[in-house]
N, C-alpha and C positions, 0 to 999 in steps of 0.2 A: 643250318639251324643255329640260331644265336642263343647262347646260354643266358639264363636269367641273371641279371646283375646281382652282385653280392649284397645282401641286406646289411645295412649299417647296424653295427652293435651300439648299445647306448653310449659307450665312451667314444665312438666315432662321430656322433652327431655334433653339429656345431652348437656352441653354448647359446642358450636362450638369453635374450636381453632381459635383464632384471629391471623391474619397475620400482621406482622410488616410493618411499613411504608416502610422500606428498605428491600427488599428480601434478604435472606441469605441462601437459600437452595443450596445444591451442584450444581455447574454449572451455578448458576444464573448470576454471573459476566460475564462469557464467553458468555452467551445468550444475556445479555444486550449489550455488546460491538458488537456482531454480528448484532443485530437488528439496532443499530445506524449506523454500517458500511453499511448495506443494504440501509438505508434511505439516507445516504450521497452519496452512489453510484448513486442512481437515481437522486439526486439533482445535483451532479457533472456533470452527463451526460447532463442535461439541461443547466447548466451554460457553459459547453464546447461548446455545439451547438450554444449558444448565442454568445460566444466569437468569434468563427470562422465566424459566420454570420456578426458580426460587423467589423471584419477585411476584409471580402469580400466587404463590403460597408463602407469604412473608414470615410465617411462624415456623417454617421448617428450617432446621439447621442441623449440623452434624459435627461432632468433635471426637477425635481419636488420639489417645495418648501416644507419644513417640518417646524417644530417648530423653531421659532426664525430665525437665519441666516442659519440654517442647510438646506442642499439640498440633495435630492437623485439624484445621477448623474450616468448615465449609458453610458459608452463608451467602445471602444475596449480594452484599456489598463486595465481599472478596471475589466472588465469581464475576461480577461486573467489571471490577478493576483488572482481573486477570484477562478477561475477554478483550478489553480495550488494548492492553499491552500486547497480547498475542496477535491481534489484528495489525496493529501499527508497527511494532518492532519485529514480530515474527514473520507474518505473511507479507505485508506490503513493503517493508524495508528490504527483506531478502529479494523479493521479486524486483524491486526498484534497482538495487545494485546489479542484479543479473542483467536487467535491461540496459543499464549504463555500460557495462562491460561489453555486451553483445553489440550494441549500436555503435559505440565509440570505435571498436576494432574495425568495423566495416566502413564507418565514415572516414577514418584515417588511412585504411588499408594497411594497418600495422597490427602485429600481435600484441596482446595485452602486456603491458609492462610489468615485469616481476610477477608472473602468474603464480608461482609457488607461494610467494608472500601473500598474495590475495587469498589463496586457500587458507593460510593461517589466520588471516583476518576473518574469513568466513567462520572458522571453528571458534575463534575467540568471541565473536559477536553472538553466535547461537548458543554457546555454552553459557554465556552471561545472561541472555534472555531466559533460557531455561531455568537457570538458578534463580533469577528474579521472580519468575512465575511461581516456582516452588516456595520462595520466601513469602509471597503474598498469603499463602495458605497456612504458614507456620507462625510467622512473627506477628506481633501486635502492629496493626496498621497505624501509621503516623497521621497527623492532622492533614498533611498534604498527600493526596492520593493521585489518581489519574496517571498521566505519563511521567510524573515526577516521583512515583512511589518507591522505586527501587533504591536499595541502600548504596552507599558510596562505592564500595568495591565493585558492585555489579555495573553501575553507571560508568565507572572508570574503565572497566574492561570493554564495555560497549563502545566507549569513545575511542579506545585504542583500535578496536576492530574496524570501525568506520574510518578512522584516520588512515589505516593501511589501504582500505578500498579507495579512499580519495587519492592517496599517493599513486595507486595503480592507474586511476583515471587521468591524473595530471601527467604522469609519465608517458601514457599512451598518446595523449593529445599533443604533448611536446610544446614547442613555442606557440603561444596563442595566436601570433600573427601568421603562423604557417600551419595551424591546425585545420580541422575540418571546416570551421566557420559556418556550419549549418546550425539552424535554430535549435535543434535538439540538444547540441552541446551547450548552448547558452542556458537552457533550462536545467540541464544536469549540473552544471557548475554551480549555479545559485542554490539549487536544491541540496547538494552535498555540503556546501558551505553553511547553509542554514541548519542542517542536521548536526554538523559538528558544533556549531555555535550553541544550539539548544542543549546538546549533551554536556558541553563544557559548562553551561549555565547551571544545569542540574547538579554537576559535580560541585560547583561553587555553592549552591544552596545547601549541599550536604556538609560543607566545611564552615561556612559563615553562619553565625548565630543571628538570625533575623527575627523580628516580631512575627507571631503566627499569622496575623492578617496580611502583612507584607509578603510573607512566603506563599500564602494561598493565592494572592493576586498575581505574583510572579509566575507561579505554576500554571495558572489559567492562561496567562499571556503566552507562555512557552508552548502549551498545548496547541493554541491557535496558530503559532508560528510553524510548528511541525506540519500541521495540516495545510496551511496556506502556501508554504514555500517548498517543503520537502515532498509531501504526498501529491499535491497538485502539480508541482513542478516536474516531478519525474513522470507523472501520468501524461502531461502535455508533451513533454519531450519524446516519450515513447510513441504517442499517437502521431506526432509529426513525422516519425520515421515509418511506422507500420503502414499507414494509409497510403502514402505515395508508392511505397514498395508493392503493396498488395494489389493496388489498382493499376500499376504500371503507368500512372499519370504523373506529370510534374506537379510540384506544389503550386497551387493557384497563384499565390503572391508572396514573395519574400518581404515586400513592404508591409503587408498586413501582418505577417508573422512577427516582424520586428516591432511593429506598433503594439500588438497584443502582448509581446514579451515585456516591453517597457511599461505598459499600463499595469500588468500583473506585478512587476517588480516594485512599482510605485505604491500601489494600493494594498497589496496583500499584507504587508507588515502592519500598516496603520489600521487595517480592519480588525486586528486583534484587540485594539484599545476599546472596542465596543463591548467586549466581554468583561471589562473591569467595572462591574456594577457594584459600587461601594461608595458611601458618603465621603470617604477620605480621598477619593479620586476627583480631581477638579472636573467640573461640568464640561469645560471646553475640551478636555482630553477625550472624554467618552463621546462627545458630539463629533469630534474628528473621526473617531472610530466608526460611528454610525454612518457618516458621509462616505468614508472609505469602503465600508461594507456594501453600500448601495452602488458605488462606482465600480466595484468588482464585477458588476454585470457587464461593463464595457469590454474588458479583456476576454471574458467568457464568450460574449457574442462574437467578437472578432475571431477568436480561435475556432469556434464552432462553424462560423460562416466560411472561413478560409479552408477548413478541412472538408466540409461538405461540398464546396465548389471544386475541390480537388478530385472528388469522386465522380464528377460529371462524366456521363457516357458509360459508366461502369456499375450502374446500380443493380444490374443483374447478379453481381457477385454477392449482394446482400442475401439473396435467396439460395445461393449455392453453397453456403457454409464457409468455413475457413475463418481467418482472423477478422475480416471486415464487419460481419454482424456484431461481434464483440465491441469493436471500435465505435461503430455508429451508435449502439445503445449506450456506451460509455459517454459519448458526447451529449446524448439526451439527458442522462443523469447529471452531467456537469452543468448544463444549463439550469436544470431544476435545482441543483444544489446552490448555485449562485443566487438564484431567486429566493430560495428559502432562507439563506443566510442574510440576505439583504432585508427581507421581511422580519426575520427574527431579531435583527439589530435595532429595529424601531422601538422607541421607549415604551409606547403603549403595548406593544406585543411582548416586550421583555417582562413587563410587570405581570402579564398574564401567564407566561409559559416558563419563566425562570424557575429552576429547581423542580421541573416536572419532567414527564416522560418525553416531552417534545424534544429536549436536548438529545436524548438517546436516539430518537427517530431521525433527526437531522444528521446525526453522526453516522447512522446506518446508511442513509441515502448517499452520503459523501463517500465513506470508506468502502462499504460493502457493495455499493452501486457504482459510482463513477470511477473511483480509483481501482477497485478490484476488477471490473470488466475491462479496463484498459490493460491491466497486467495479464488477465486471462487471454486477451487478444494477442498480446506479445508472446505469451507462452505457446499459443497455437501457431504463431509464425516462426518462432525461434527454435522450438524443440526439435523438429525434423532436421533443421540445419545444424544444430549443435550435436545431436546424436547421429547425424548422417543416416537417417532412416526415411524410407518412403512412408508417408502417413497421410491418409485422406480424411482423417477425422471420423466421419460417419456418425453413428448413433451416439457414441460417447461425447463427441463434440457438441452435438445438438442438445443432449441432456445437460451438459456442463453450462451451455449458454442460457438455456431457458430456466433451469433451476436457479442459477445465480441471479438472473434478472427477476424472476418471480419472487424469489426469496427476499432479495433486497427491497423490492417494491412493496411487498405485503408487510414485511416487518417494519419498514420505515413509515408507511402510511398508518399502520395500526398504532405505533407508538406516538406519532404526532397527533393522531386523533385522541389517544389517551391523554396526552399532555394538555390539549385544549379542554377536555372534560375535567381533568384534574385541576387546572388553573381556575376554571369556573367554580368548582366546588370549594377550592381554597378561599375564594372571595366571599363565599357564602358561609364560611366557617363550618363546613360540614364535618361530622365526626369521621374518624379514621375508618370505621367499619363500613360506612356508606361509601367512602371513596374507594376502598378495596373492592367492594361489590360492583361498583360502577365500572372500574377499570378491568375487571376479570375478563370479559370477552375480548377487549382490546389486547390484553397481554397473551391470551390464548392464541389469538390470530398472529401476534408477533412471534410466538413460539413456533407456530406452523411455518412462518416465513423463514425463520432461522434454521428450522429443520431442512427446508428445501436448499438453503444456502450451504448447509453442511453436506448435502448430497452432491452439490457441485464440487466441493473439495474432494470428496471420495472419487468422483469422476475424473478429476485432474490427476490424482495419485494413480488411479487405474490406467489412465491414458499413458502416463509416464512409464509405468511398468510394462505395459503391452508394447509400446513403441520400442523400448530398449530390447525386449526379449524376443519379440516375434515379427517385427516389421523388417522388410527387406532392406539391406544396406543400400545407400544412395550416396552420390557425390555432390557436395555443395561447395563451390569455390568461394573464398572470401574476395569480394570485388575490390579492385584497386582504384576504380573510378566510380563516380556516382552520377550516371547520365540522367537519371529520372528525377533527381532531387532538386535541382535549381528551378526557380519559379518560371512559369511560362509567361506571366505578366507581372508587372509591378503595380502596386497600389498607387 
């Protein structure tokens, strides 16, 4: 009979490995950005619902005294500006950087460069955005709002956070001549460069004393640059990775991919000139912007066609759940967004819908529809691999997909319809009470749509929690080569 082995006493046990205060394991930065993105998604949904509710009842406002002369002020304008920044800088920017980190590591077969520094960039960016959102409800709003509303210290901290993330991307890519050279990296590089440029320009706006009209026009152009280069660029780069990976098909055409990228790079920046509607801006400049906005249909069509052809023979995956349905619906929103922005840039349409709810509806179609569904598809693909958990999605993924789709579609269409009605009433010099009464059903429908979109955010947070706490561990290896990504044919 063998005696039982002696039980180790506490001081006989080998010392446990201590974890650092800042995590540095492979994938930790991408996980961190995705977790913050999910939290911002849920928060932005609530703020958006509040914003539409306050616009539905414009006489409702709330004020609460704080320390000293400071007051917490809640009204329709502040809620709308907070919603815009929460969606762009909170949800989509965090999700976009997570996608860049995840995809770049797998395209290059390398671990993310300076992972711990990237975590510090994550904290810096999100603390700054949170402080900026709080500032919107406390301080007196400046003449320039939108995505340029944050004060100088907040914008500077955001710039530093994004600069750290860009350094991690560049360090992982290494020498451009020996990097991944896949089309996603091209979109990511331009998108990050544009985001850094816009944030730096916002810092300059906070330092340089410009005439109010010039500052307003500059902020409008910068908003368009963020959407056209950063949000659209990171969404396209992500879709170019997720769709071939999920379908196990090669990219249909590298030639088409490069052509679409070049056309996007050429026309996206100039399309922002169409938004500079002011007598002080030369007619030729705004005309160039209108033409560029219409020509943006070309890269949108090329990208959508190239990626849909990549799905050939694998359309059954659309009905089986997973990332592909998110990606395909995102492509539909992308095409619709390009069409709406082209139509909205026409002078006759601008005269009717400028300063109406149409602008908010088109924004929702782009950000809550096209870009958000692309990021949700990425999260569906990346989270099991980052957390190393088995996850089939199931009911939560279905709820996330269809509430996000229905919410963006309903809210966008309702507000664009409200914009058309509002513009028509403006031309008739209708009184304010009549305009509010006419727009009431449109705004209520938009509130319902944003409520559905907020449910999608809650579904994403719940998915993340359940996947980490209850899903079975799984092994996902980081590929060293990318056999399915090169094109099968050349354009």
